[in-house]
Backbone of each chain as ProteinMPNN parsed JSONL, in Angstrom:
{"seq_chain_A": "MKTESKVLSSFLAAAVWADGEYDEFEKEFVKEVGDVLEIKTLSTDLEKTIKETEKMNEDELASFLETAAKKVAATEKEGVLTLCLQMLCADAFLSIDEMENFFAFADILGIDEEKATAMLDEFVAEEEDLIIEE", "coords_chain_A": {"N_chain_A": [[-3.572, -19.004, 7.925], [-1.828, -17.28, 10.42], [-1.948, -14.849, 11.71], [-4.398, -12.758, 13.183], [-7.553, -11.794, 11.742], [-8.51, -9.249, 12.521], [-6.191, -7.97, 13.251], [-4.715, -7.882, 10.866], [-6.517, -6.271, 9.535], [-6.128, -3.831, 10.799], [-3.759, -2.845, 9.693], [-4.479, -2.754, 6.997], [-6.512, -0.887, 7.104], [-5.094, 1.39, 7.818], [-3.67, 1.656, 5.502], [-5.72, 2.356, 3.786], [-6.291, 4.905, 4.755], [-4.245, 6.429, 3.756], [-4.915, 7.632, 1.373], [-7.436, 8.326, 1.966], [-9.74, 7.138, 1.007], [-11.854, 4.372, 0.695], [-12.004, 2.599, -1.841], [-13.692, 1.102, -4.748], [-11.893, -0.674, -5.943], [-10.143, -1.339, -3.934], [-11.895, -2.595, -2.184], [-12.587, -4.821, -3.706], [-10.115, -6.029, -3.874], [-9.658, -6.7, -1.172], [-11.679, -8.539, -0.783], [-10.814, -10.582, -2.491], [-8.424, -11.327, -1.178], [-9.463, -12.212, 1.251], [-10.899, -14.421, 0.329], [-8.864, -16.1, -0.757], [-7.173, -16.514, 1.45], [-8.928, -17.592, 3.115], [-10.367, -16.083, 5.03], [-13.098, -15.261, 6.358], [-14.191, -13.078, 7.633], [-12.799, -10.829, 6.913], [-13.464, -8.555, 5.236], [-15.602, -7.364, 6.667], [-14.389, -6.946, 9.138], [-12.451, -5.127, 8.385], [-13.976, -2.931, 7.564], [-15.103, -2.226, 10.023], [-12.791, -1.525, 11.389], [-11.917, 0.65, 9.925], [-13.872, 2.503, 10.602], [-13.391, 2.618, 13.33], [-10.901, 3.82, 13.417], [-11.293, 6.227, 12.317], [-11.484, 8.749, 13.59], [-9.01, 9.064, 14.616], [-5.859, 10.753, 15.027], [-2.746, 11.242, 13.205], [-0.603, 10.427, 14.845], [-1.89, 8.895, 16.772], [-2.846, 6.878, 15.163], [-0.465, 5.692, 14.377], [0.393, 4.68, 16.844], [-1.658, 2.884, 17.312], [-1.138, 1.049, 15.281], [1.348, 0.129, 16.082], [0.698, -1.319, 18.328], [-0.889, -3.286, 17.143], [1.032, -4.489, 15.529], [2.526, -6.032, 17.232], [1.05, -8.266, 17.439], [1.216, -9.544, 15.064], [2.064, -12.46, 13.387], [5.365, -13.698, 13.475], [6.359, -14.919, 11.182], [4.785, -13.893, 9.248], [5.06, -11.223, 8.753], [6.268, -10.046, 6.492], [4.411, -10.798, 4.603], [2.142, -9.375, 5.464], [3.043, -6.78, 5.036], [3.334, -6.874, 2.276], [0.651, -7.158, 1.512], [-0.301, -4.713, 2.404], [1.047, -3.006, 0.64], [-0.079, -3.78, -1.798], [-2.652, -2.977, -1.283], [-2.352, -0.21, -0.924], [-1.792, 0.446, -3.521], [-3.951, -0.384, -4.999], [-5.678, 1.203, -6.41], [-4.23, 1.76, -8.609], [-2.415, 3.799, -8.362], [0.352, 5.437, -7.048], [1.259, 7.47, -4.546], [3.348, 10.017, -3.003], [2.738, 10.165, -0.282], [1.591, 7.661, 0.119], [3.78, 6.048, -0.42], [5.469, 6.82, 1.662], [3.959, 5.926, 3.809], [4.086, 3.186, 3.337], [6.787, 2.626, 3.943], [6.73, 3.379, 6.594], [4.994, 1.469, 7.644], [6.602, -0.775, 7.242], [8.698, -0.2, 9.001], [7.329, -0.235, 11.475], [6.567, -2.882, 11.499], [8.969, -4.044, 11.78], [10.571, -4.609, 9.636], [13.445, -4.308, 7.722], [14.79, -1.365, 6.062], [16.122, -1.806, 3.659], [15.165, -4.265, 2.771], [12.461, -3.624, 2.512], [12.612, -1.694, 0.509], [13.49, -3.266, -1.617], [11.269, -4.9, -1.943], [9.385, -3.015, -2.751], [10.551, -2.062, -5.128], [10.431, -4.372, -6.692], [7.687, -4.753, -6.879], [6.852, -2.428, -8.254], [8.21, -2.796, -10.637], [6.922, -5.043, -11.618], [4.267, -4.231, -11.921], [3.067, -2.822, -14.484], [1.059, -1.04, -15.101], [0.86, 0.7, -13.041], [0.574, 3.963, -11.777], [2.797, 6.496, -11.121], [3.078, 9.101, -8.819], [3.653, 12.366, -10.018]], "CA_chain_A": [[-2.959, -17.739, 8.343], [-1.72, -17.25, 11.89], [-2.315, -13.506, 12.192], [-5.859, -12.599, 13.216], [-8.176, -10.898, 10.764], [-8.594, -7.888, 13.068], [-4.835, -7.4, 13.247], [-4.461, -7.541, 9.462], [-7.414, -5.155, 9.213], [-5.534, -2.59, 11.312], [-2.797, -2.358, 8.697], [-5.19, -2.424, 5.752], [-7.237, 0.375, 7.35], [-4.102, 2.469, 7.744], [-3.372, 1.82, 4.067], [-6.859, 3.099, 3.223], [-6.221, 6.31, 5.181], [-3.197, 7.167, 3.03], [-5.58, 8.529, 0.407], [-8.723, 8.707, 2.541], [-10.899, 6.569, 0.321], [-11.921, 2.915, 0.561], [-12.685, 2.579, -3.137], [-14.19, -0.184, -5.259], [-10.779, -1.576, -6.248], [-9.64, -1.819, -2.643], [-12.888, -3.552, -1.67], [-12.447, -6.04, -4.51], [-8.855, -6.646, -3.466], [-9.842, -7.288, 0.169], [-12.512, -9.727, -0.962], [-9.93, -11.619, -3.06], [-7.516, -11.783, -0.114], [-10.287, -12.987, 2.187], [-11.22, -15.712, -0.303], [-7.656, -16.935, -0.897], [-6.644, -16.883, 2.766], [-10.062, -18.165, 3.854], [-10.713, -15.237, 6.184], [-14.459, -14.847, 6.006], [-14.578, -11.819, 8.28], [-11.835, -9.754, 6.609], [-14.116, -7.332, 4.747], [-16.371, -6.712, 7.739], [-13.42, -6.471, 10.145], [-11.804, -3.921, 7.862], [-14.942, -1.811, 7.633], [-15.183, -1.824, 11.438], [-11.536, -0.86, 11.779], [-11.902, 1.973, 9.279], [-14.704, 3.374, 11.454], [-12.709, 2.75, 14.627], [-9.721, 4.681, 13.283], [-11.697, 7.431, 11.571], [-11.243, 9.98, 14.355], [-7.621, 9.1, 15.118], [-4.889, 11.57, 14.291], [-1.659, 10.427, 12.654], [0.17, 9.82, 15.935], [-2.721, 7.843, 17.382], [-2.883, 5.773, 14.202], [0.839, 5.011, 14.473], [0.379, 3.904, 18.096], [-2.611, 1.796, 17.071], [-0.439, 0.043, 14.468], [2.426, -0.473, 16.885], [0.049, -2.348, 19.168], [-1.288, -4.386, 16.248], [2.231, -5.161, 15.0], [2.978, -7.025, 18.217], [0.217, -9.465, 17.288], [1.442, -10.153, 13.744], [2.953, -13.616, 13.484], [6.709, -13.352, 12.987], [6.575, -15.443, 9.829], [3.831, -13.271, 8.318], [5.286, -9.771, 8.689], [6.487, -9.685, 5.087], [3.126, -10.963, 3.924], [1.277, -8.248, 5.834], [3.547, -5.592, 4.338], [2.986, -7.058, 0.856], [-0.779, -6.846, 1.365], [-0.433, -3.242, 2.551], [1.504, -2.392, -0.61], [-1.117, -4.054, -2.798], [-3.803, -2.149, -0.915], [-1.994, 1.184, -1.222], [-1.727, 0.642, -4.976], [-5.091, -1.036, -5.651], [-6.284, 2.156, -7.353], [-3.228, 1.933, -9.674], [-1.759, 5.084, -8.174], [1.248, 5.464, -5.89], [1.63, 8.853, -4.22], [4.452, 10.113, -2.034], [2.198, 9.817, 1.044], [1.421, 6.202, 0.164], [5.106, 5.45, -0.311], [5.957, 7.068, 3.026], [3.245, 5.006, 4.702], [4.63, 1.844, 3.12], [8.02, 2.491, 4.728], [6.35, 3.462, 8.012], [4.463, 0.138, 7.989], [7.765, -1.675, 7.32], [9.383, 0.135, 10.251], [6.5, -0.713, 12.587], [6.579, -4.351, 11.467], [10.335, -4.51, 12.035], [11.214, -5.027, 8.372], [14.433, -3.262, 7.469], [14.544, -0.476, 4.916], [16.667, -2.412, 2.44], [14.214, -5.303, 2.353], [11.239, -2.932, 2.071], [12.915, -1.059, -0.785], [13.533, -4.34, -2.62], [9.868, -5.315, -2.168], [8.732, -1.949, -3.518], [11.142, -2.077, -6.476], [9.911, -5.547, -7.399], [6.274, -4.508, -7.158], [6.745, -1.395, -9.306], [8.683, -3.4, -11.889], [5.909, -6.01, -12.086], [2.978, -3.587, -12.213], [3.297, -1.848, -15.553], [-0.009, -0.043, -15.167], [0.904, 1.573, -11.863], [0.887, 5.374, -12.061], [3.594, 7.085, -10.046], [2.81, 10.535, -8.674], [4.716, 13.203, -10.607]], "C_chain_A": [[-2.99, -17.644, 9.873], [-2.163, -15.9, 12.465], [-3.829, -13.334, 12.12], [-6.345, -11.563, 12.203], [-8.202, -9.443, 11.248], [-7.237, -7.197, 13.057], [-4.46, -6.989, 11.818], [-5.293, -6.326, 9.048], [-6.849, -3.816, 9.7], [-4.579, -1.995, 10.285], [-3.497, -1.956, 7.394], [-5.968, -1.119, 5.911], [-6.276, 1.555, 7.259], [-3.706, 2.728, 6.289], [-4.494, 2.615, 3.384], [-6.728, 4.59, 3.535], [-5.143, 7.109, 4.458], [-3.799, 8.08, 1.975], [-7.015, 8.861, 0.843], [-9.944, 8.125, 1.867], [-10.797, 5.048, 0.248], [-12.714, 2.663, -0.72], [-13.028, 1.158, -3.606], [-13.065, -1.19, -5.513], [-10.187, -2.163, -4.966], [-10.606, -2.853, -2.053], [-12.773, -4.895, -2.393], [-11.183, -6.803, -4.092], [-9.009, -7.355, -2.118], [-10.684, -8.559, 0.078], [-11.668, -10.894, -1.501], [-9.019, -12.206, -1.98], [-8.286, -12.66, 0.879], [-10.609, -14.368, 1.632], [-10.004, -16.64, -0.323], [-7.165, -17.426, 0.462], [-7.728, -17.465, 3.691], [-10.33, -17.41, 5.162], [-12.076, -14.627, 5.861], [-14.819, -13.457, 6.533], [-13.711, -10.631, 7.857], [-12.518, -8.459, 6.163], [-14.864, -6.611, 5.864], [-15.443, -6.193, 8.844], [-12.754, -5.181, 9.674], [-12.743, -2.718, 7.932], [-15.09, -1.305, 9.071], [-13.934, -1.047, 11.849], [-11.414, 0.516, 11.132], [-12.723, 2.958, 10.132], [-14.002, 3.666, 12.785], [-11.561, 3.758, 14.557], [-10.041, 6.026, 12.634], [-11.31, 8.727, 12.285], [-9.794, 10.091, 14.846], [-6.781, 10.085, 14.325], [-3.715, 10.671, 13.874], [-0.835, 9.728, 13.739], [-0.6, 8.671, 16.585], [-2.781, 6.62, 16.472], [-1.57, 4.978, 14.244], [0.89, 4.146, 15.737], [-0.527, 2.675, 17.979], [-1.922, 0.669, 16.28], [0.694, -0.63, 15.238], [1.867, -1.568, 17.793], [-0.324, -3.559, 18.317], [-0.074, -5.192, 15.78], [2.732, -6.249, 15.946], [2.208, -8.336, 18.075], [0.359, -10.114, 15.904], [2.421, -11.311, 13.912], [4.29, -13.289, 12.824], [6.936, -13.792, 11.541], [5.686, -14.752, 8.786], [4.009, -11.759, 8.169], [5.468, -9.305, 7.241], [5.188, -9.794, 4.289], [2.184, -9.81, 4.21], [1.733, -6.984, 5.101], [3.233, -5.67, 2.832], [1.517, -6.716, 0.61], [-1.025, -5.342, 1.5], [-0.045, -2.547, 1.25], [0.461, -2.574, -1.713], [-2.333, -3.158, -2.557], [-3.537, -0.681, -1.252], [-2.087, 1.466, -2.718], [-2.918, 0.036, -5.718], [-5.787, -0.112, -6.641], [-5.325, 2.518, -8.487], [-2.465, 3.244, -9.564], [-0.9, 5.009, -6.921], [1.704, 6.904, -5.658], [2.788, 8.847, -3.225], [3.962, 9.759, -0.63], [2.054, 8.299, 1.191], [2.779, 5.51, 0.301], [5.671, 5.637, 1.102], [5.253, 6.147, 4.024], [3.769, 3.58, 4.559], [5.887, 1.649, 3.975], [7.743, 2.608, 6.232], [5.795, 2.116, 8.478], [5.625, -0.852, 8.172], [8.495, -1.458, 8.642], [8.628, -0.448, 11.444], [6.511, -2.245, 12.665], [7.98, -4.925, 11.729], [11.027, -5.06, 10.8], [12.188, -3.926, 7.966], [14.208, -2.564, 6.126], [15.007, -1.097, 3.596], [15.693, -3.458, 1.876], [12.935, -4.651, 1.807], [11.442, -2.284, 0.708], [12.914, -2.105, -1.904], [12.119, -4.808, -2.962], [9.148, -4.29, -3.045], [9.243, -1.929, -4.974], [10.542, -3.207, -7.315], [8.447, -5.32, -7.81], [6.104, -3.513, -8.312], [7.178, -1.962, -10.659], [7.632, -4.34, -12.486], [4.628, -5.336, -12.577], [3.145, -2.46, -13.236], [2.249, -0.745, -15.587], [0.016, 0.948, -14.004], [1.334, 2.991, -12.257], [1.625, 5.952, -10.86], [3.327, 8.584, -10.005], [3.976, 11.345, -9.233], [5.205, 14.226, -9.597]], "O_chain_A": [[-4.01, -17.886, 10.518], [-2.69, -15.832, 13.575], [-4.463, -13.709, 11.135], [-5.648, -10.607, 11.866], [-7.947, -8.52, 10.473], [-7.151, -5.982, 12.874], [-3.953, -5.89, 11.591], [-4.825, -5.465, 8.303], [-7.074, -2.782, 9.07], [-4.59, -0.789, 10.039], [-3.151, -0.951, 6.773], [-6.074, -0.336, 4.967], [-6.608, 2.594, 6.688], [-3.442, 3.864, 5.896], [-4.236, 3.444, 2.511], [-7.017, 5.436, 2.688], [-5.128, 8.338, 4.536], [-3.276, 9.161, 1.705], [-7.719, 9.598, 0.152], [-11.065, 8.565, 2.121], [-9.79, 4.502, -0.202], [-13.937, 2.53, -0.69], [-12.701, 0.166, -2.953], [-13.243, -2.394, -5.328], [-9.785, -3.325, -4.924], [-10.178, -3.863, -1.493], [-12.849, -5.958, -1.778], [-11.178, -8.028, -3.973], [-8.542, -8.482, -1.949], [-10.426, -9.536, 0.781], [-11.785, -12.029, -1.04], [-8.862, -13.423, -1.88], [-7.807, -13.717, 1.289], [-10.595, -15.361, 2.36], [-10.098, -17.811, 0.045], [-6.79, -18.588, 0.619], [-7.487, -17.778, 4.857], [-10.494, -18.001, 6.23], [-12.174, -13.609, 5.177], [-15.645, -12.754, 5.952], [-13.874, -9.534, 8.391], [-12.185, -7.382, 6.659], [-14.77, -5.39, 5.993], [-15.684, -5.129, 9.415], [-12.525, -4.262, 10.461], [-12.337, -1.622, 8.318], [-15.19, -0.1, 9.304], [-14.013, -0.045, 12.56], [-10.868, 1.441, 11.733], [-12.312, 4.098, 10.348], [-14.017, 4.789, 13.289], [-11.287, 4.463, 15.528], [-9.154, 6.855, 12.432], [-10.862, 9.683, 11.652], [-9.409, 11.106, 15.427], [-6.957, 10.241, 13.116], [-3.711, 9.475, 14.167], [-0.422, 8.58, 13.573], [-0.038, 7.623, 16.903], [-2.77, 5.48, 16.937], [-1.572, 3.75, 14.156], [1.375, 3.014, 15.701], [-0.211, 1.591, 18.471], [-2.104, -0.511, 16.579], [0.959, -1.818, 15.058], [2.494, -2.608, 17.992], [-0.107, -4.703, 18.714], [-0.139, -6.415, 15.651], [3.29, -7.257, 15.512], [2.66, -9.385, 18.535], [-0.299, -11.113, 15.612], [3.484, -11.15, 14.511], [4.337, -12.682, 11.754], [7.624, -13.115, 10.777], [5.82, -15.0, 7.588], [3.193, -11.096, 7.529], [4.893, -8.299, 6.824], [4.912, -8.975, 3.412], [1.503, -9.32, 3.309], [0.909, -6.214, 4.608], [2.91, -4.663, 2.201], [1.181, -6.064, -0.379], [-1.857, -4.775, 0.792], [-0.719, -1.616, 0.81], [0.159, -1.644, -2.46], [-2.953, -2.653, -3.493], [-4.401, 0.003, -1.8], [-2.418, 2.577, -3.132], [-2.895, -0.049, -6.946], [-6.412, -0.574, -7.596], [-5.57, 3.463, -9.236], [-1.93, 3.743, -10.554], [-1.36, 4.574, -5.865], [2.435, 7.478, -6.465], [3.154, 7.806, -2.681], [4.688, 9.122, 0.133], [2.353, 7.731, 2.241], [2.921, 4.528, 1.029], [6.275, 4.724, 1.663], [5.871, 5.65, 4.965], [3.882, 2.854, 5.546], [6.032, 0.629, 4.649], [8.444, 2.003, 7.043], [6.096, 1.673, 9.587], [5.641, -1.65, 9.109], [8.863, -2.417, 9.321], [9.224, -1.078, 12.318], [6.47, -2.825, 13.75], [8.148, -6.135, 11.879], [11.949, -5.871, 10.896], [11.813, -2.757, 7.875], [13.554, -3.075, 5.216], [14.367, -0.933, 2.557], [15.442, -3.516, 0.672], [12.399, -5.07, 0.78], [10.554, -2.321, -0.145], [12.404, -1.859, -2.997], [11.809, -5.079, -4.122], [8.403, -4.646, -3.958], [8.462, -1.795, -5.916], [10.196, -3.023, -8.482], [8.034, -5.647, -8.923], [5.311, -3.736, -9.226], [6.588, -1.647, -11.693], [7.476, -4.419, -13.705], [3.987, -5.802, -13.518], [3.338, -1.298, -12.878], [2.524, 0.362, -16.052], [-0.735, 1.924, -13.999], [2.318, 3.185, -12.97], [1.138, 5.901, -9.731], [3.348, 9.255, -11.037], [5.139, 11.05, -8.958], [6.095, 15.019, -9.903]]}, "seq_chain_B": "MAVQKTASGKVDKRTKEYKEMVERAKKAREAHKKAATKPTIKKKTTAPARRADGRLDQRTKAGKEAAERMAKARKAKGSFVNKLKRLFK", "coords_chain_B": {"N_chain_B": [[19.379, 10.218, -18.235], [18.847, 6.974, -19.513], [16.22, 6.015, -21.705], [13.854, 3.759, -20.554], [12.246, 0.628, -21.244], [9.141, -1.101, -20.835], [8.138, -4.526, -20.146], [6.302, -5.058, -22.116], [7.141, -3.493, -24.102], [6.501, -0.842, -24.095], [7.37, 2.601, -23.543], [8.772, 3.213, -20.453], [7.519, 5.415, -18.407], [7.659, 5.69, -15.781], [10.091, 5.358, -14.661], [11.893, 7.56, -14.031], [10.261, 9.187, -12.4], [9.628, 7.408, -10.349], [12.123, 6.832, -9.18], [12.836, 9.346, -8.285], [10.851, 9.785, -6.431], [11.308, 7.767, -4.566], [13.703, 8.678, -3.537], [12.856, 11.101, -2.381], [11.113, 10.142, -0.445], [12.904, 8.739, 1.112], [14.536, 10.78, 2.106], [12.63, 12.112, 3.629], [12.108, 10.181, 5.568], [14.589, 10.029, 6.821], [14.798, 12.602, 7.888], [12.676, 12.515, 9.6], [13.413, 10.534, 11.393], [15.416, 11.81, 12.791], [14.002, 13.705, 14.16], [11.871, 12.55, 15.535], [10.492, 9.817, 17.543], [8.97, 7.716, 16.714], [7.47, 6.174, 13.756], [5.615, 8.12, 11.348], [2.262, 8.021, 10.32], [0.714, 8.845, 7.416], [-2.371, 10.47, 7.015], [-5.425, 10.909, 5.43], [-8.57, 12.484, 5.399], [-10.463, 12.94, 3.524], [-11.115, 12.039, 0.17], [-9.284, 13.5, -2.277], [-10.408, 15.181, -5.168], [-8.912, 16.702, -6.706], [-5.429, 17.332, -7.022], [-2.934, 18.71, -4.768], [-1.671, 20.686, -6.233], [-3.633, 21.559, -7.84], [-4.166, 20.24, -10.19], [-6.038, 17.816, -12.066], [-6.733, 14.857, -10.369], [-5.108, 11.897, -11.172], [-6.292, 9.536, -10.498], [-8.978, 9.762, -10.992], [-9.395, 9.476, -13.667], [-7.499, 8.204, -15.992], [-6.387, 6.516, -14.134], [-8.405, 4.901, -13.134], [-8.991, 3.151, -15.202], [-6.537, 1.914, -15.383], [-6.393, 0.682, -12.885], [-8.408, -1.179, -13.172], [-7.272, -2.814, -15.12], [-5.091, -3.771, -13.687], [-6.356, -5.254, -11.676], [-7.621, -7.206, -13.212], [-5.402, -8.485, -14.33], [-4.243, -9.499, -12.052], [-6.043, -11.472, -11.337], [-6.101, -13.063, -13.628], [-3.497, -14.076, -14.079], [-2.919, -15.589, -11.86], [-0.741, -15.538, -10.301], [-0.797, -13.926, -8.109], [-2.405, -15.241, -6.28], [-0.814, -17.49, -5.8], [1.382, -16.23, -4.692], [0.327, -15.151, -2.343], [-0.368, -17.49, -0.989], [2.139, -18.534, -0.605], [3.322, -16.612, 1.041], [1.766, -16.768, 3.297], [1.812, -19.384, 4.264]], "CA_chain_B": [[18.942, 8.844, -17.968], [18.385, 6.285, -20.717], [14.804, 5.673, -21.702], [13.672, 2.331, -20.321], [10.992, 0.093, -21.768], [8.505, -2.151, -20.035], [8.172, -5.846, -20.788], [5.456, -5.045, -23.31], [7.778, -2.652, -25.119], [6.12, 0.564, -23.957], [8.351, 3.404, -22.819], [8.407, 3.273, -19.045], [7.583, 6.803, -17.944], [7.72, 5.705, -14.331], [11.454, 5.168, -14.163], [12.433, 8.778, -13.429], [9.379, 9.611, -11.312], [9.736, 6.456, -9.247], [13.407, 7.013, -8.496], [12.784, 10.635, -7.58], [9.953, 9.657, -5.272], [12.014, 6.941, -3.581], [14.677, 9.568, -2.886], [12.121, 12.049, -1.524], [10.602, 9.387, 0.711], [14.061, 8.4, 1.939], [14.922, 12.002, 2.821], [11.595, 12.37, 4.634], [12.316, 9.223, 6.668], [15.803, 10.413, 7.555], [14.472, 13.804, 8.657], [11.749, 12.125, 10.665], [14.16, 9.765, 12.398], [16.162, 12.759, 13.625], [13.098, 14.544, 14.948], [10.831, 11.838, 16.286], [10.862, 8.492, 18.024], [8.219, 6.661, 16.032], [7.084, 6.543, 12.388], [4.364, 8.852, 11.166], [1.369, 7.475, 9.31], [-0.028, 9.921, 6.75], [-3.805, 10.152, 7.033], [-6.323, 11.88, 4.797], [-9.948, 12.169, 5.765], [-11.309, 13.043, 2.333], [-10.418, 11.698, -1.065], [-9.269, 14.707, -3.1], [-10.639, 15.042, -6.597], [-7.787, 17.382, -7.337], [-4.218, 17.287, -6.216], [-2.61, 19.97, -4.109], [-1.284, 21.704, -7.203], [-4.823, 21.961, -8.593], [-4.398, 19.416, -11.386], [-6.988, 16.72, -11.863], [-6.11, 13.648, -9.864], [-5.115, 10.831, -12.194], [-7.143, 8.451, -10.039], [-10.335, 9.928, -11.464], [-9.496, 9.216, -15.111], [-6.686, 7.077, -16.472], [-6.111, 5.623, -13.017], [-9.478, 3.926, -12.977], [-8.781, 2.115, -16.237], [-5.316, 1.178, -15.016], [-6.732, -0.175, -11.737], [-9.188, -2.304, -13.71], [-6.317, -3.714, -15.787], [-4.289, -4.436, -12.65], [-7.202, -6.251, -11.011], [-7.81, -8.317, -14.161], [-4.121, -9.205, -14.436], [-4.057, -10.212, -10.785], [-6.889, -12.67, -11.371], [-5.787, -13.901, -14.788], [-2.195, -14.737, -13.996], [-2.881, -16.557, -10.755], [0.503, -15.377, -9.548], [-1.123, -13.278, -6.846], [-2.896, -16.3, -5.385], [0.35, -18.284, -5.409], [2.223, -15.415, -3.814], [-0.344, -15.09, -1.037], [-0.263, -18.805, -0.34], [3.539, -18.697, -0.19], [3.61, -15.684, 2.136], [0.981, -17.103, 4.497], [1.673, -20.847, 4.365]], "C_chain_B": [[18.413, 8.2, -19.259], [16.904, 5.948, -20.585], [14.67, 4.159, -21.515], [12.329, 1.89, -20.867], [10.455, -0.996, -20.861], [8.585, -3.464, -20.8], [7.36, -5.864, -22.07], [6.023, -4.125, -24.399], [7.399, -1.184, -25.043], [7.228, 1.322, -23.223], [7.896, 3.547, -21.371], [8.613, 4.685, -18.512], [7.787, 6.864, -16.44], [9.144, 5.742, -13.807], [11.963, 6.388, -13.403], [11.589, 9.18, -12.215], [9.55, 8.709, -10.089], [11.019, 6.686, -8.463], [13.426, 8.319, -7.705], [11.944, 10.522, -6.302], [10.602, 8.809, -4.174], [13.012, 7.808, -2.814], [13.994, 10.538, -1.937], [11.625, 11.358, -0.261], [11.744, 9.046, 1.662], [14.498, 9.611, 2.759], [13.913, 12.322, 3.924], [11.771, 11.445, 5.829], [13.521, 9.604, 7.516], [15.533, 11.632, 8.43], [13.595, 13.444, 9.838], [12.477, 11.38, 11.779], [14.924, 10.696, 13.34], [15.232, 13.483, 14.595], [12.134, 13.778, 15.853], [11.267, 10.437, 16.673], [10.086, 7.378, 17.321], [7.764, 7.122, 14.638], [5.762, 7.317, 12.354], [3.557, 8.178, 10.077], [0.583, 8.638, 8.718], [-1.506, 9.521, 6.664], [-4.591, 11.277, 6.373], [-7.755, 11.494, 5.124], [-10.912, 12.31, 4.595], [-10.489, 12.687, 1.114], [-10.43, 12.916, -1.986], [-9.529, 14.414, -4.569], [-9.529, 15.731, -7.372], [-6.576, 17.33, -6.411], [-3.925, 18.674, -5.653], [-2.254, 21.076, -5.109], [-2.452, 22.098, -8.125], [-5.101, 21.127, -9.827], [-5.348, 18.265, -11.046], [-6.242, 15.47, -11.414], [-6.232, 12.535, -10.911], [-6.005, 9.662, -11.808], [-8.553, 8.535, -10.628], [-10.49, 9.58, -12.943], [-8.701, 7.966, -15.504], [-6.447, 6.046, -15.381], [-7.153, 4.538, -12.865], [-9.327, 2.786, -13.986], [-7.575, 1.246, -15.881], [-5.605, 0.216, -13.865], [-7.533, -1.39, -12.195], [-8.261, -3.312, -14.379], [-5.486, -4.472, -14.749], [-5.091, -5.54, -11.961], [-7.411, -7.466, -11.914], [-6.547, -9.165, -14.246], [-3.881, -10.05, -13.191], [-4.832, -11.528, -10.801], [-6.446, -13.634, -12.478], [-4.51, -14.699, -14.607], [-2.133, -15.802, -12.908], [-1.644, -16.414, -9.891], [0.244, -14.758, -8.179], [-1.58, -14.314, -5.817], [-1.717, -17.13, -4.879], [1.236, -17.532, -4.418], [1.631, -15.343, -2.401], [-0.179, -16.401, -0.277], [1.157, -19.04, 0.176], [3.84, -17.84, 1.051], [2.904, -16.069, 3.439], [0.808, -18.606, 4.67], [1.711, -21.286, 5.832]], "O_chain_B": [[17.635, 8.806, -19.995], [16.41, 5.641, -19.5], [15.296, 3.379, -22.232], [11.388, 2.68, -20.945], [11.21, -1.717, -20.207], [9.036, -3.51, -21.944], [7.685, -6.595, -23.006], [5.447, -4.001, -25.48], [7.9, -0.368, -25.816], [7.933, 0.754, -22.389], [6.766, 3.955, -21.104], [9.733, 5.094, -18.207], [8.051, 7.927, -15.88], [9.384, 6.109, -12.657], [12.414, 6.268, -12.264], [12.122, 9.474, -11.145], [9.609, 9.179, -8.952], [11.006, 6.73, -7.232], [13.964, 8.384, -6.599], [12.279, 11.078, -5.256], [10.456, 9.107, -2.989], [13.147, 7.687, -1.596], [14.474, 10.777, -0.829], [11.703, 11.905, 0.839], [11.568, 9.064, 2.881], [14.792, 9.494, 3.949], [14.289, 12.748, 5.016], [11.603, 11.867, 6.974], [13.494, 9.519, 8.744], [15.982, 11.693, 9.575], [13.742, 13.989, 10.932], [12.189, 11.574, 12.96], [15.064, 10.412, 14.53], [15.626, 13.83, 15.708], [11.64, 14.328, 16.837], [12.282, 9.934, 16.192], [10.509, 6.222, 17.337], [7.684, 8.322, 14.375], [4.913, 7.168, 13.234], [4.095, 7.806, 9.034], [-0.132, 9.337, 9.436], [-1.843, 8.396, 6.294], [-4.436, 12.448, 6.72], [-8.106, 10.314, 5.125], [-12.051, 11.85, 4.668], [-9.301, 13.002, 1.039], [-11.502, 13.324, -2.435], [-8.934, 13.501, -5.142], [-9.242, 15.398, -8.522], [-6.701, 17.291, -5.187], [-4.567, 19.663, -6.005], [-2.507, 22.255, -4.858], [-2.277, 22.872, -9.067], [-6.151, 21.278, -10.452], [-5.438, 17.817, -9.903], [-5.24, 15.082, -12.014], [-7.308, 12.277, -11.453], [-6.428, 8.886, -12.664], [-9.242, 7.523, -10.752], [-11.612, 9.407, -13.419], [-9.169, 6.837, -15.364], [-6.318, 4.853, -15.657], [-6.838, 3.401, -12.515], [-9.513, 1.614, -13.657], [-7.586, 0.027, -16.052], [-5.129, -0.919, -13.86], [-7.36, -2.491, -11.673], [-8.439, -4.52, -14.227], [-5.211, -5.661, -14.909], [-4.57, -6.624, -11.697], [-7.383, -8.607, -11.452], [-6.605, -10.394, -14.236], [-3.38, -11.172, -13.272], [-4.343, -12.56, -10.341], [-6.419, -14.85, -12.29], [-4.46, -15.879, -14.953], [-1.396, -16.782, -13.016], [-1.51, -17.087, -8.87], [0.964, -15.024, -7.217], [-1.195, -14.267, -4.649], [-1.625, -17.436, -3.69], [1.76, -18.097, -3.458], [2.345, -15.459, -1.405], [0.111, -16.413, 0.919], [1.365, -19.648, 1.226], [4.516, -18.283, 1.98], [3.368, -15.747, 4.533], [-0.223, -19.059, 5.166], [1.609, -22.478, 6.123]]}, "name": "protein", "num_of_chains": 2, "seq": "MKTESKVLSSFLAAAVWADGEYDEFEKEFVKEVGDVLEIKTLSTDLEKTIKETEKMNEDELASFLETAAKKVAATEKEGVLTLCLQMLCADAFLSIDEMENFFAFADILGIDEEKATAMLDEFVAEEEDLIIEEMAVQKTASGKVDKRTKEYKEMVERAKKAREAHKKAATKPTIKKKTTAPARRADGRLDQRTKAGKEAAERMAKARKAKGSFVNKLKRLFK"}
């Protein structure tokens, strides 16, 4: 993986803030990602970034992500957005705030809306257990 | 709208909700683009046990079981590992 762990952690932390809880399923998911991509520091980097962003307001968080986005490898932008989506939905629940954040992440990463919509459609179709906010 | 079924044959209750939510999110993005120069990231500082309308958050009950099934499926199928390797080769 070309993108640094700390940069990926910035996006995953923002995904955590969509519902305000870094729950057991998200922790398990991050561990799996760290194992597969051989990023030993991912879990600890994410915990640090969650603390670092704890006091930020929404605008500051957006600026923080815009800075991080510049450091995402061009070939890995879609991958980072996919991981954000998985993280947003790790608790098997997709709320309107989480969906709005997904599209905000896509915008910040420079992924067009059509592509992001297709990614979301595919994910929802694949994940039968996902609960959509009523 | 015709009732749709999932691959396992269950009635997919998400079809209508999902499409409605996609539309709501799209309208929110369009409104935001007119009013602001950069995207907004929604941030919550506490995990709500109840939703804004006072109903019990599904995350506390059925959601937990569903999340466990999703995590198991992710590991069992191996497709997630392959997808990650493809996206970050």
